[in-house]
DSSP file (Angstrom, degrees, kcal/mol; ACC not computed):
  #  RESIDUE AA STRUCTURE BP1 BP2  ACC     N-H-->O    O-->H-N    N-H-->O    O-->H-N    TCO  KAPPA ALPHA  PHI   PSI    X-CA   Y-CA   Z-CA
    1    1 A M              0   0    0      0, 0.0     2,-0.5     0, 0.0     0, 0.0   0.000 360.0 360.0 360.0 129.7  -23.7   -2.2   -8.8
    2    2 A V        -     0   0    0      0, 0.0     2,-0.3     0, 0.0     0, 0.0  -0.823 360.0-139.6 -96.1 127.6  -26.2   -4.6  -10.5
    3    3 A T        -     0   0    0     -2,-0.5     0, 0.0     2,-0.0     0, 0.0  -0.664  11.1-134.5 -89.4 142.7  -27.1   -3.7  -14.0
    4    4 A Q    >   -     0   0    0     -2,-0.3     3,-1.7     1,-0.1    -1,-0.0  -0.630  22.1-115.4 -89.7 152.1  -30.7   -4.1  -15.2
    5    5 A P  T 3  S+     0   0    0      0, 0.0    -1,-0.1     0, 0.0    -2,-0.0   0.766 114.9  52.4 -60.1 -25.8  -31.4   -5.7  -18.5
    6    6 A N  T 3  S+     0   0    0      2,-0.1     2,-0.3     0, 0.0    -3,-0.0   0.472  85.5 105.5 -92.4  -0.3  -32.8   -2.5  -19.9
    7    7 A Q    <   -     0   0    0     -3,-1.7     2,-0.4     1,-0.0    -4,-0.0  -0.588  57.8-151.6 -80.3 141.5  -29.8   -0.4  -19.1
    8    8 A I        -     0   0    0     -2,-0.3     3,-0.1     1,-0.0    -2,-0.1  -0.883  21.6-106.7-113.0 143.7  -27.5    0.6  -22.0
    9    9 A M        -     0   0    0     -2,-0.4     2,-0.1     1,-0.1    -1,-0.0  -0.339  45.7 -94.8 -65.0 149.1  -23.8    1.3  -21.7
   10   10 A K    >   -     0   0    0      1,-0.1     3,-0.6     2,-0.0     4,-0.2  -0.398  43.7-121.4 -65.2 140.4  -22.8    4.9  -22.0
   11   11 A A  T 3  S+     0   0    0      1,-0.2    -1,-0.1     2,-0.1    -3,-0.0  -0.540  81.7  11.4 -85.2 150.1  -21.8    5.9  -25.5
   12   12 A D  T 3  S+     0   0    0     -2,-0.2    -1,-0.2     1,-0.1    -2,-0.0   0.663  99.4  92.7  63.4  23.9  -18.4    7.4  -26.5
   13   13 A I    <   +     0   0    0     -3,-0.6    -2,-0.1     2,-0.1    -1,-0.1   0.517  65.0  84.0-116.0 -10.9  -16.5    6.6  -23.2
   14   14 A H  S    S-     0   0    0     -4,-0.2    -2,-0.1     1,-0.1     3,-0.1  -0.742  80.7-116.3 -96.8 139.7  -15.0    3.2  -24.0
   15   15 A P        -     0   0    0      0, 0.0     2,-0.3     0, 0.0    -2,-0.1  -0.319  38.6 -94.7 -69.4 156.1  -11.7    2.9  -26.0
   16   16 A K        -     0   0    0     20,-0.2     2,-0.5     1,-0.0    19,-0.0  -0.548  35.5-139.6 -73.2 133.3  -11.8    1.2  -29.4
   17   17 A Y        -     0   0    0     -2,-0.3     2,-0.3    -3,-0.1    19,-0.2  -0.850  26.4-170.8 -98.5 122.7  -10.9   -2.5  -29.1
   18   18 A N  E     -A   35   0A   0     17,-3.5    17,-2.4    -2,-0.5     2,-0.5  -0.754  30.1-108.6-117.7 156.9   -8.6   -3.7  -32.0
   19   19 A N  E     +A   34   0A   0     30,-0.3    32,-2.4    -2,-0.3     2,-0.3  -0.743  48.7 179.6 -79.2 129.1   -7.3   -6.9  -33.4
   20   20 A V  E     -Ab  33  51A   0     13,-2.8    13,-3.0    -2,-0.5     2,-0.5  -0.974  27.2-155.4-136.8 145.0   -3.6   -7.1  -32.4
   21   21 A V  E     -Ab  32  52A   0     30,-3.1    32,-2.4    -2,-0.3     2,-0.5  -0.985  14.8-154.4-119.7 119.6   -0.7   -9.4  -32.9
   22   22 A F  E     -Ab  31  53A   0      9,-2.8     9,-2.8    -2,-0.5     2,-0.5  -0.809  10.5-158.5 -91.9 129.4    2.1   -9.1  -30.4
   23   23 A V  E     -Ab  30  54A   0     30,-2.8    32,-3.1    -2,-0.5     2,-0.6  -0.942  13.1-138.4-114.8 123.7    5.5  -10.3  -31.7
   24   24 A D  E  >  - b   0  55A   0      5,-2.7     4,-2.7    -2,-0.5    32,-0.2  -0.705  11.8-156.7 -76.9 116.8    8.4  -11.3  -29.4
   25   25 A I  T  4 S+     0   0    0     30,-2.5    -1,-0.2    -2,-0.6    31,-0.1   0.703  88.3  53.1 -73.1 -17.2   11.5   -9.8  -31.0
   26   26 A T  T  4 S+     0   0    0     29,-0.4    -1,-0.2    30,-0.2    30,-0.1   0.928 127.9  14.2 -80.3 -47.7   13.8  -12.3  -29.3
   27   27 A T  T  4 S-     0   0    0      2,-0.1    -2,-0.2     0, 0.0     3,-0.1   0.648  92.6-127.5-104.3 -19.0   12.1  -15.5  -30.4
   28   28 A G     <  +     0   0    0     -4,-2.7    -3,-0.1     1,-0.3     2,-0.1   0.463  54.5 151.0  84.5   0.4    9.7  -14.3  -33.2
   29   29 A R        -     0   0    0     -5,-0.1    -5,-2.7    -6,-0.1     2,-0.4  -0.389  35.6-141.7 -68.5 145.6    6.7  -16.0  -31.6
   30   30 A R  E     -A   23   0A   0     -7,-0.2     2,-0.5    -3,-0.1    -7,-0.2  -0.896  11.3-162.5-114.7 138.2    3.4  -14.3  -32.3
   31   31 A F  E     -A   22   0A   0     -9,-2.8    -9,-2.8    -2,-0.4     2,-0.5  -0.962  10.4-157.3-119.8 111.6    0.4  -13.8  -29.9
   32   32 A I  E     +A   21   0A   0     -2,-0.5     2,-0.2   -11,-0.2   -11,-0.2  -0.788  37.6 122.1 -93.4 125.0   -2.8  -13.0  -31.7
   33   33 A T  E     -A   20   0A   0    -13,-3.0   -13,-2.8    -2,-0.5     2,-0.4  -0.785  57.2 -90.0-155.9-165.4   -5.3  -11.2  -29.4
   34   34 A R  E     +A   19   0A   0    -15,-0.2     2,-0.3    -2,-0.2   -15,-0.2  -0.966  45.8 152.4-125.7 145.6   -7.4   -8.1  -29.0
   35   35 A S  E     -A   18   0A   0    -17,-2.4   -17,-3.5    -2,-0.4    -2,-0.0  -0.961  53.0-114.3-159.7 169.5   -6.3   -4.9  -27.3
   36   36 A T  S    S+     0   0    0     -2,-0.3   -20,-0.2   -19,-0.2     2,-0.1   0.510  84.4 103.8 -88.8  -6.1   -6.8   -1.1  -27.2
   37   37 A V        -     0   0    0    -19,-0.1     2,-0.3    14,-0.1    -2,-0.2  -0.434  51.2-170.4 -76.8 149.7   -3.2   -0.6  -28.4
   38   38 A T        -     0   0    0     -2,-0.1    -2,-0.1   -18,-0.0   -18,-0.1  -0.844   6.3-170.9-130.4 169.9   -2.5    0.4  -32.0
   39   39 A S        -     0   0    0     -2,-0.3    13,-0.1     2,-0.2    14,-0.1  -0.974  36.8-113.6-154.5 161.8    0.7    0.7  -34.1
   40   40 A P  S    S+     0   0    0      0, 0.0     2,-0.3     0, 0.0    13,-0.1   0.764  96.8  79.2 -70.9 -22.8    1.5    2.1  -37.5
   41   41 A K        -     0   0    0     11,-0.4    11,-2.4    -3,-0.0     2,-0.3  -0.691  61.5-179.6 -88.2 137.8    2.4   -1.4  -38.8
   42   42 A T  E     -C   51   0A   0     -2,-0.3     2,-0.3     9,-0.3     9,-0.2  -0.918   9.0-169.5-131.7 160.3   -0.5   -3.7  -39.8
   43   43 A E  E     -C   50   0A   0      7,-2.6     7,-3.3    -2,-0.3     2,-0.6  -0.990  22.2-127.5-150.0 140.4   -0.7   -7.3  -41.1
   44   44 A V  E     +C   49   0A   0     -2,-0.3     2,-0.5     5,-0.2     5,-0.2  -0.820  28.4 179.8 -93.7 122.1   -3.5   -9.3  -42.5
   45   45 A I  E >  S-C   48   0A   0      3,-2.9     3,-1.7    -2,-0.6    -2,-0.0  -0.987  71.7 -15.4-125.0 120.9   -3.9  -12.7  -40.7
   46   46 A D  T 3  S-     0   0    0     -2,-0.5    -1,-0.1     1,-0.3     3,-0.1   0.857 129.2 -53.4  53.5  39.5   -6.7  -15.1  -41.9
   47   47 A G  T 3  S+     0   0    0      1,-0.2     2,-0.4    -3,-0.0    -1,-0.3   0.511 118.2 108.8  79.1   4.6   -8.3  -12.2  -43.8
   48   48 A V  E <   - C   0  45A   0     -3,-1.7    -3,-2.9    -5,-0.0     2,-0.4  -0.952  68.9-126.2-117.3 132.6   -8.5   -9.9  -40.7
   49   49 A E  E     - C   0  44A   0     -2,-0.4     2,-0.3    -5,-0.2   -30,-0.3  -0.640  31.1-173.8 -80.4 128.4   -6.2   -6.8  -40.4
   50   50 A H  E     - C   0  43A   0     -7,-3.3    -7,-2.6    -2,-0.4     2,-0.3  -0.923  26.1-120.9-121.0 144.7   -4.2   -6.8  -37.1
   51   51 A Y  E     -bC  20  42A   0    -32,-2.4   -30,-3.1    -2,-0.3     2,-0.6  -0.664  29.5-134.8 -76.8 141.5   -2.0   -4.1  -35.7
   52   52 A V  E     -b   21   0A   0    -11,-2.4     2,-0.5    -2,-0.3   -11,-0.4  -0.899  24.0-177.3-105.1 120.6    1.6   -5.4  -35.2
   53   53 A V  E     -b   22   0A   0    -32,-2.4   -30,-2.8    -2,-0.6     2,-0.4  -0.975  16.8-143.3-120.6 122.7    3.2   -4.6  -31.8
   54   54 A S  E     -b   23   0A   0     -2,-0.5     2,-0.4   -32,-0.2   -30,-0.2  -0.689  15.5-164.1 -86.5 136.1    6.8   -5.6  -31.0
   55   55 A C  E     -b   24   0A   0    -32,-3.1   -30,-2.5    -2,-0.4   -29,-0.4  -0.960  18.6-148.9-121.4 137.3    7.6   -6.8  -27.5
   56   56 A G  S    S+     0   0    0     -2,-0.4     2,-0.3     1,-0.3   -30,-0.2   0.841  85.9  12.3 -71.5 -34.0   11.0   -7.1  -26.0
   57   57 A I        +     0   0    0    -32,-0.1    -1,-0.3   -31,-0.1     2,-0.2  -0.992  67.3 164.1-148.7 137.2   10.1   -9.9  -23.7
   58   58 A T    >>  -     0   0    0     -2,-0.3     4,-2.0    -3,-0.1     3,-1.1  -0.721  58.8 -80.1-135.6-174.7    7.1  -12.2  -23.4
   59   59 A S  T 34 S+     0   0    0      1,-0.2     6,-0.0    -2,-0.2    -2,-0.0   0.714 126.2  62.7 -65.5 -18.5    6.2  -15.5  -21.7
   60   60 A D  T 34 S+     0   0    0      1,-0.1    -1,-0.2   -31,-0.1    -3,-0.0   0.745 118.5  22.7 -77.3 -23.4    8.0  -17.2  -24.6
   61   61 A S  T <4 S+     0   0    0     -3,-1.1    -2,-0.2     5,-0.0    -1,-0.1   0.498  91.6 111.0-122.1  -6.4   11.4  -15.6  -23.7
   62   62 A H    >X  -     0   0    0     -4,-2.0     4,-2.2     1,-0.1     3,-0.7  -0.537  66.9-133.2 -74.1 133.5   11.2  -14.6  -20.0
   63   63 A P  H 3> S+     0   0    0      0, 0.0     4,-1.8     0, 0.0     5,-0.3   0.800 103.3  59.9 -57.9 -30.7   13.4  -16.8  -17.8
   64   64 A F  H 34 S+     0   0    0      1,-0.2    -5,-0.1     2,-0.2     5,-0.1   0.909 113.9  35.5 -63.4 -41.1   10.7  -17.3  -15.2
   65   65 A F  H <4 S+     0   0    0     -3,-0.7    -1,-0.2    -7,-0.2    -6,-0.1   0.783 120.0  47.6 -84.6 -28.8    8.4  -19.0  -17.8
   66   66 A T  H  < S-     0   0    0     -4,-2.2    -2,-0.2     2,-0.2    -1,-0.2   0.707 100.6-129.0 -86.0 -19.8   11.2  -20.8  -19.8
   67   67 A G     <  +     0   0    0     -4,-1.8     2,-0.7    -5,-0.3    -3,-0.1   0.477  67.0 128.4  84.9   2.0   12.9  -22.2  -16.8
   68   68 A K        -     0   0    0     -5,-0.3    -1,-0.3    -6,-0.2     2,-0.2  -0.832  48.2-151.6 -94.4 114.7   16.3  -20.9  -17.9
   69   69 A N        -     0   0    0     -2,-0.7     2,-0.3    -3,-0.1    -5,-0.0  -0.588  13.1-123.1 -84.9 146.5   17.9  -18.9  -15.1
   70   70 A Q        -     0   0    0     -2,-0.2     2,-0.4     1,-0.0    -1,-0.0  -0.696  27.8-113.5 -86.9 141.9   20.3  -16.1  -15.9
   71   71 A F        -     0   0    0     -2,-0.3     2,-0.5     2,-0.0    -1,-0.0  -0.606  29.4-158.9 -76.2 127.4   23.8  -16.3  -14.4
   72   72 A V        -     0   0    0     -2,-0.4     2,-2.0     3,-0.0     3,-0.2  -0.938  17.5-132.7-110.9 127.9   24.4  -13.6  -11.8
   73   73 A D     >  +     0   0    0     -2,-0.5     4,-1.2     1,-0.2    -2,-0.0  -0.538  41.2 158.9 -80.1  79.3   28.0  -12.8  -11.0
   74   74 A T  H  >  +     0   0    0     -2,-2.0     4,-2.2     1,-0.2    -1,-0.2   0.822  68.9  59.9 -74.3 -30.1   27.7  -12.8   -7.2
   75   75 A E  H  > S+     0   0    0     -3,-0.2     4,-2.4     1,-0.2    -1,-0.2   0.919 104.7  49.4 -64.7 -41.0   31.4  -13.3   -6.7
   76   76 A G  H  > S+     0   0    0      1,-0.2     4,-2.1     2,-0.2    -1,-0.2   0.868 109.6  52.1 -63.7 -36.3   32.1  -10.1   -8.5
   77   77 A R  H  X S+     0   0    0     -4,-1.2     4,-2.1     2,-0.2    -1,-0.2   0.895 109.6  48.9 -66.5 -40.0   29.6   -8.3   -6.3
   78   78 A I  H  X S+     0   0    0     -4,-2.2     4,-2.7     2,-0.2    -2,-0.2   0.919 111.2  49.7 -66.7 -43.3   31.1   -9.6   -3.1
   79   79 A D  H  X S+     0   0    0     -4,-2.4     4,-2.2     1,-0.2    -2,-0.2   0.909 110.5  50.4 -61.3 -41.8   34.6   -8.6   -4.3
   80   80 A K  H  X S+     0   0    0     -4,-2.1     4,-1.7     1,-0.2    -1,-0.2   0.906 111.4  48.6 -62.8 -41.6   33.4   -5.1   -5.1
   81   81 A F  H  X S+     0   0    0     -4,-2.1     4,-3.2     1,-0.2     5,-0.3   0.923 110.6  50.7 -63.6 -44.4   31.7   -4.8   -1.7
   82   82 A Q  H  X S+     0   0    0     -4,-2.7     4,-2.2     1,-0.2     5,-0.3   0.872 108.6  52.5 -63.2 -36.8   34.9   -6.0    0.1
   83   83 A K  H  < S+     0   0    0     -4,-2.2    -1,-0.2    -5,-0.2    -2,-0.2   0.887 117.0  38.6 -65.4 -38.0   37.0   -3.4   -1.8
   84   84 A R  H  < S+     0   0    0     -4,-1.7    -2,-0.2    -5,-0.2    -1,-0.2   0.904 137.6  11.8 -79.2 -42.2   34.6   -0.6   -0.8
   85   85 A F  H >< S+     0   0    0     -4,-3.2     3,-0.8    -5,-0.2    -3,-0.2   0.310  92.5 103.9-123.4   7.6   33.9   -1.6    2.8
   86   86 A G  T 3< S+     0   0    0     -4,-2.2    -3,-0.1    -5,-0.3    -1,-0.1   0.839  86.4  44.8 -64.2 -34.9   36.3   -4.4    3.7
   87   87 A S  T 3  S+     0   0    0     -5,-0.3     2,-0.4    -4,-0.2    -1,-0.2   0.563  90.8 100.3 -88.3  -7.3   38.6   -2.3    5.9
   88   88 A V    <   -     0   0    0     -3,-0.8     2,-0.4    -4,-0.0    -3,-0.0  -0.657  53.0-174.1 -81.4 128.6   35.7   -0.6    7.7
   89   89 A R        -     0   0    0     -2,-0.4     2,-0.2     3,-0.0    -2,-0.0  -0.908  28.0-108.8-120.4 149.2   35.1   -2.0   11.1
   90   90 A R        -     0   0    0     -2,-0.4     2,-0.3     1,-0.1     3,-0.0  -0.538  36.9-113.6 -74.0 141.2   32.3   -1.2   13.6
   91   91 A A        -     0   0    0     -2,-0.2     2,-0.1     1,-0.1    -1,-0.1  -0.566  33.8-114.2 -73.9 137.5   33.4    0.7   16.6
   92   92 A K        -     0   0    0     -2,-0.3    -1,-0.1     1,-0.1     3,-0.0  -0.461  29.8-111.2 -72.5 143.9   33.0   -1.3   19.8
   93   93 A K        -     0   0    0     -2,-0.1     2,-0.2     1,-0.1    -1,-0.1  -0.535  36.8-108.6 -72.5 138.0   30.4   -0.1   22.3
   94   94 A P        -     0   0    0      0, 0.0     2,-0.2     0, 0.0    -1,-0.1  -0.462  34.7-116.5 -68.0 138.6   32.0    1.3   25.4
   95   95 A S        -     0   0    0     -2,-0.2    -3,-0.0     1,-0.1     0, 0.0  -0.483  10.9-140.9 -75.8 146.8   31.5   -1.0   28.4
   96   96 A L              0   0    0      1,-0.2    -1,-0.1    -2,-0.2     0, 0.0   0.410 360.0 360.0 -88.1   1.8   29.5    0.5   31.2
   97   97 A S              0   0    0      0, 0.0    -1,-0.2     0, 0.0    -2,-0.0   0.471 360.0 360.0 -85.8 360.0   31.6   -1.1   34.0
């Protein structure tokens, strides 16, 4: 849909857009942005009041972005599988001859 210059956006249907600071609880890094999310905690940054939202993981702490891979215990998984299904064998198909 192409909007015309004289068209006005509908009133009272858009969410309120707020100043927000997202805080990575693992590293403490702060991301200042705008969002529709709110929180009971606020903080004044450079004279502007921001809502403070805590995040468990962000690009600052996620292994994909940091390049630090998490160790996965694959040997333990294989042992667990062998304990459960190691003695189970597939039944041979009967020969048609």
